[in-house]
C-alpha positions as CSV (number, residue, x, y, z in Angstrom):
1,M,-21.9,-1.8,-20.9
2,V,-22.7,0.2,-24.3
3,I,-25.0,-1.8,-26.1
4,E,-24.2,-1.6,-29.9
5,K,-27.0,-0.2,-31.9
6,R,-28.7,-0.5,-35.3
7,K,-32.2,-0.1,-36.8
8,A,-34.5,-2.8,-35.4
9,T,-35.7,-5.4,-37.9
10,R,-38.7,-6.5,-36.1
11,D,-40.7,-5.4,-33.1
12,A,-38.8,-4.9,-29.8
13,P,-39.4,-7.9,-27.3
14,R,-40.7,-6.7,-24.0
15,G,-38.2,-8.9,-22.0
16,M,-37.1,-12.4,-21.3
17,S,-39.3,-15.0,-20.3
18,A,-39.3,-16.4,-16.7
19,T,-37.7,-19.9,-18.3
20,L,-35.0,-18.1,-20.3
21,K,-34.4,-15.9,-17.1
22,A,-34.1,-19.3,-15.0
23,V,-31.6,-20.6,-18.0
24,V,-29.4,-17.7,-17.9
25,A,-29.0,-17.9,-14.1
26,A,-28.2,-21.3,-14.0
27,V,-25.8,-21.0,-16.8
28,K,-23.8,-18.1,-15.1
29,L,-24.0,-19.9,-11.8
30,V,-22.1,-23.0,-13.1
31,A,-19.6,-20.9,-15.1
32,V,-18.8,-19.3,-11.7
33,E,-18.7,-22.4,-10.0
34,E,-17.2,-25.2,-12.0
35,I,-15.4,-23.2,-15.2
36,M,-13.8,-20.0,-14.1
37,P,-12.0,-21.5,-11.1
38,R,-10.4,-24.0,-13.3
39,Y,-9.4,-21.3,-16.0
40,L,-5.7,-21.6,-16.7
41,K,-5.3,-24.3,-13.9
42,V,-6.8,-27.5,-15.4
43,T,-5.0,-30.4,-17.3
44,H,-6.7,-31.8,-20.6
45,R,-7.2,-35.2,-22.4
46,Q,-7.5,-35.8,-26.3
47,K,-10.5,-37.3,-27.4
48,I,-11.0,-39.8,-30.3
49,D,-12.1,-37.3,-32.7
50,G,-9.0,-35.1,-31.4
51,S,-10.8,-32.5,-29.7
52,L,-10.1,-31.7,-26.2
53,C,-11.6,-32.1,-23.0
54,T,-10.9,-31.0,-19.5
55,E,-12.4,-31.4,-16.2
56,A,-14.1,-28.3,-16.4
57,D,-16.0,-29.6,-19.5
58,T,-17.3,-32.7,-17.4
59,A,-18.0,-30.9,-14.2
60,A,-19.9,-27.9,-15.8
61,Q,-22.1,-30.6,-18.1
62,L,-22.8,-32.5,-14.9
63,A,-23.8,-29.4,-13.1
64,L,-26.0,-28.3,-15.9
65,V,-27.6,-31.4,-16.1
66,K,-29.0,-31.0,-12.8
67,K,-29.8,-27.5,-12.8
68,L,-31.5,-27.4,-16.5
69,Q,-34.0,-30.4,-15.2
70,A,-34.8,-28.6,-12.6
71,I,-36.4,-26.1,-15.0
72,V,-37.6,-28.4,-17.6
73,N,-37.3,-32.1,-16.7
74,V,-36.2,-33.4,-20.3
75,P,-33.2,-35.5,-21.1
76,V,-30.0,-33.9,-21.6
77,L,-27.6,-34.1,-24.5
78,G,-24.3,-32.9,-23.9
79,E,-20.9,-32.6,-26.0
80,E,-19.0,-34.6,-23.3
81,M,-21.3,-38.0,-23.5
82,S,-20.4,-40.8,-25.9
83,E,-21.7,-40.7,-29.6
84,A,-24.2,-43.7,-28.7
85,E,-25.5,-41.9,-25.8
86,Q,-26.0,-38.8,-27.8
87,Q,-27.8,-40.7,-30.4
88,A,-29.8,-42.5,-28.2
89,I,-31.0,-39.1,-26.0
90,W,-31.7,-37.8,-29.4
91,Q,-33.8,-40.6,-30.7
92,S,-35.8,-40.7,-27.3
93,G,-36.6,-36.8,-27.0
94,S,-39.9,-36.4,-28.2
95,D,-40.9,-34.1,-25.4
96,G,-38.0,-32.0,-26.1
97,I,-34.1,-32.2,-25.0
98,W,-31.8,-30.0,-23.5
99,C,-28.6,-29.4,-25.9
100,V,-25.7,-28.5,-24.1
101,D,-21.8,-27.6,-24.6
102,P,-20.3,-27.0,-21.4
103,V,-17.3,-25.6,-22.9
104,D,-17.0,-24.4,-26.3
105,G,-13.6,-23.6,-27.3
106,T,-11.7,-26.0,-24.8
107,S,-8.5,-25.6,-26.7
108,N,-8.8,-21.8,-26.0
109,F,-9.6,-22.3,-22.4
110,V,-6.8,-24.7,-22.0
111,R,-4.4,-22.0,-23.3
112,G,-5.6,-18.8,-21.7
113,L,-7.1,-17.5,-24.9
114,P,-10.2,-15.6,-23.7
115,Y,-12.7,-16.8,-26.3
116,F,-14.9,-19.5,-25.3
117,A,-18.5,-20.1,-24.0
118,V,-21.1,-22.2,-22.3
119,S,-24.0,-22.7,-24.7
120,V,-27.4,-24.0,-23.7
121,A,-30.3,-24.8,-25.9
122,L,-34.1,-26.4,-25.2
123,L,-35.2,-28.3,-28.3
124,R,-38.6,-29.5,-29.3
125,G,-39.1,-31.3,-32.5
126,G,-35.5,-30.7,-33.6
127,N,-35.9,-26.6,-33.3
128,A,-34.6,-24.6,-30.5
129,M,-37.5,-23.1,-28.6
130,L,-34.7,-20.9,-26.4
131,G,-31.1,-20.7,-26.0
132,V,-28.4,-19.2,-24.1
133,V,-24.8,-18.8,-25.0
134,Y,-22.6,-17.0,-22.3
135,D,-19.0,-15.8,-22.3
136,P,-17.9,-15.8,-18.7
137,V,-14.4,-14.1,-19.4
138,K,-16.6,-10.7,-20.9
139,D,-19.6,-11.6,-18.7
140,E,-21.7,-11.3,-21.9
141,V,-25.1,-13.6,-21.8
142,F,-26.6,-14.1,-25.7
143,A,-30.3,-15.3,-25.3
144,A,-33.2,-15.8,-27.4
145,E,-36.5,-17.5,-27.3
146,Q,-38.4,-18.4,-30.4
147,G,-41.0,-15.7,-31.6
148,K,-39.8,-13.4,-28.7
149,G,-36.4,-11.9,-30.0
150,A,-32.8,-12.1,-29.1
151,F,-31.5,-10.4,-25.7
152,L,-27.7,-9.4,-25.0
153,N,-27.3,-9.1,-21.0
154,G,-30.9,-8.8,-20.8
155,D,-31.6,-6.1,-23.2
156,K,-33.0,-6.5,-26.6
157,L,-30.0,-7.5,-28.6
158,V,-29.2,-4.8,-31.2
159,G,-26.0,-4.2,-33.2
160,R,-24.0,-2.3,-35.3
161,E,-24.4,-1.4,-38.5
162,T,-22.8,-4.1,-41.1
163,A,-20.8,-3.5,-44.1
164,K,-22.8,-2.2,-47.0
165,C,-21.1,-4.8,-49.4
166,L,-19.1,-7.9,-49.3
167,A,-16.1,-6.1,-50.2
168,E,-16.1,-4.2,-47.0
169,A,-17.0,-7.1,-45.2
170,L,-15.2,-8.4,-42.1
171,A,-15.6,-12.3,-42.5
172,N,-15.4,-15.1,-39.8
173,V,-14.1,-18.2,-41.6
174,D,-13.3,-21.7,-40.1
175,L,-10.8,-23.1,-42.9
176,K,-10.7,-26.5,-41.4
177,R,-13.8,-28.4,-42.8
178,L,-13.9,-26.4,-46.2
179,D,-13.3,-28.4,-49.2
180,T,-10.2,-27.8,-51.4
181,K,-11.5,-25.8,-54.2
182,L,-13.4,-23.3,-51.8
183,L,-10.3,-23.2,-50.0
184,E,-8.2,-22.4,-53.1
185,R,-10.7,-19.7,-54.0
186,L,-10.6,-18.1,-50.6
187,A,-7.1,-17.9,-50.4
188,A,-6.4,-16.6,-54.0
189,H,-9.6,-14.2,-54.4
190,P,-10.9,-13.5,-50.7
191,P,-14.1,-11.4,-51.3
192,Y,-14.0,-9.7,-48.2
193,S,-12.1,-7.1,-46.5
194,S,-10.6,-9.2,-43.7
195,Q,-10.9,-12.7,-42.1
196,R,-11.0,-14.0,-38.5
197,N,-11.7,-17.3,-36.5
198,F,-11.2,-17.4,-33.0
199,G,-12.1,-21.2,-32.4
200,A,-15.6,-21.2,-30.5
201,S,-18.3,-21.8,-32.6
202,T,-21.2,-20.8,-30.3
203,L,-19.5,-17.3,-30.1
204,D,-19.3,-16.9,-33.5
205,W,-23.0,-17.2,-34.0
206,C,-23.5,-14.6,-31.6
207,Y,-20.9,-12.2,-32.8
208,T,-22.2,-12.5,-36.0
209,A,-25.9,-11.6,-34.9
210,V,-24.8,-8.6,-33.0
211,G,-22.8,-7.3,-36.1
212,R,-19.1,-8.0,-35.1
213,Y,-18.5,-10.2,-38.0
214,D,-20.4,-9.4,-41.3
215,V,-20.2,-12.8,-42.8
216,Y,-19.8,-16.2,-41.6
217,L,-18.7,-19.4,-42.8
218,H,-17.8,-22.7,-41.5
219,G,-17.8,-26.0,-43.1
220,G,-19.2,-28.3,-40.5
221,Q,-20.8,-28.0,-37.0
222,K,-22.3,-30.5,-34.5
223,L,-25.6,-29.8,-33.0
224,W,-24.5,-28.4,-29.9
225,D,-22.3,-26.2,-32.0
226,Y,-25.0,-24.3,-33.5
227,A,-28.4,-25.3,-31.5
228,A,-28.2,-22.1,-29.2
229,G,-26.7,-19.7,-31.6
230,L,-28.7,-20.3,-34.6
231,L,-31.6,-19.0,-32.9
232,V,-29.8,-16.0,-31.2
233,L,-29.1,-15.1,-35.1
234,R,-32.6,-15.8,-36.3
235,E,-34.3,-13.8,-33.6
236,S,-32.0,-10.8,-34.3
237,G,-33.2,-10.8,-37.9
238,G,-30.1,-12.8,-39.3
239,Y,-30.1,-15.1,-42.2
240,V,-28.6,-18.7,-42.7
241,C,-28.1,-21.5,-44.9
242,T,-25.8,-24.3,-45.5
243,I,-23.3,-24.5,-48.5
244,E,-25.3,-26.9,-50.3
245,Q,-28.8,-26.0,-49.4
246,D,-30.8,-23.1,-48.7
247,E,-33.0,-24.6,-45.9
248,F,-30.5,-24.9,-42.9
249,E,-32.5,-27.7,-41.0
250,Q,-32.1,-29.8,-44.5
251,G,-28.6,-30.5,-43.3
252,D,-27.3,-33.7,-41.3
253,I,-27.8,-32.6,-37.8
254,W,-24.7,-33.9,-36.6
255,H,-22.9,-32.0,-39.3
256,R,-24.1,-28.8,-41.0
257,S,-22.2,-26.0,-42.7
258,V,-23.1,-22.7,-42.2
259,V,-23.3,-19.5,-44.2
260,A,-24.7,-16.8,-42.5
261,A,-25.1,-12.7,-41.9
262,R,-27.4,-10.7,-40.2
263,D,-28.0,-8.2,-43.4
264,E,-30.1,-9.8,-45.8
265,K,-28.2,-8.1,-49.0
266,L,-24.6,-9.1,-47.6
267,F,-26.0,-12.8,-47.1
268,T,-27.3,-13.2,-50.4
269,E,-24.0,-11.9,-51.8
270,W,-22.0,-14.2,-49.8
271,K,-23.9,-17.3,-50.3
272,R,-23.7,-16.4,-54.3
273,W,-20.2,-16.1,-54.1
274,I,-19.5,-19.4,-52.1
275,R,-21.6,-21.3,-54.8
276,A,-20.1,-19.6,-57.7
């Protein structure tokens, strides 16, 4: 596989830690055993919030709980839990918690669209210590550890050069949760060259980190949508805030908008346009 290249923004990490390698191995094994055998073969149900859930989601989450707690024995907060369970785990996780999205992009998974991922993060004090996002279709593992860099398939994550200005940028924009005025501006006067969104937030973060997208905008994500991807982007040298606030962590952990880019100049230009 050819790794995309760009100039490094920080000292090169020497490699992944033993803990991060163990998490990567666990995530890949769960994908092989519980997720991919059910790809294109599984029925689904609709949850209260309108999103989809399949047997693959629940089986993968159960398997991840066992494997992750064997690595670091702290509670696991998963997307396929009730809101009450999620809140209770968040409140009780003073020694840390695992945050898991067993299949991000379930709608794609159900319909055979090859854009979905497994996402795992170890959080302490509300901050991600390590994160893994695995795309089992492309067999791509994005991983990061706080202060130690980001990785793509075990090698230092480097990416292609981003666009030189916003007018030339390829943007990933999720339109569903944006307010009407911003939607109207984006429709009438898009500031970028082209736009995409494929429906898996965890991969969107990583694709921004590697420069496949130049800029990223999302109107509202849950903790499991951003926990791992945020760390991958930051450890690759990227920048992020919310639509309203410069500090991403100031937003509600259960519903945070995202404004992001890997290049600082593009990030500043993108943020200013959105807030204008």
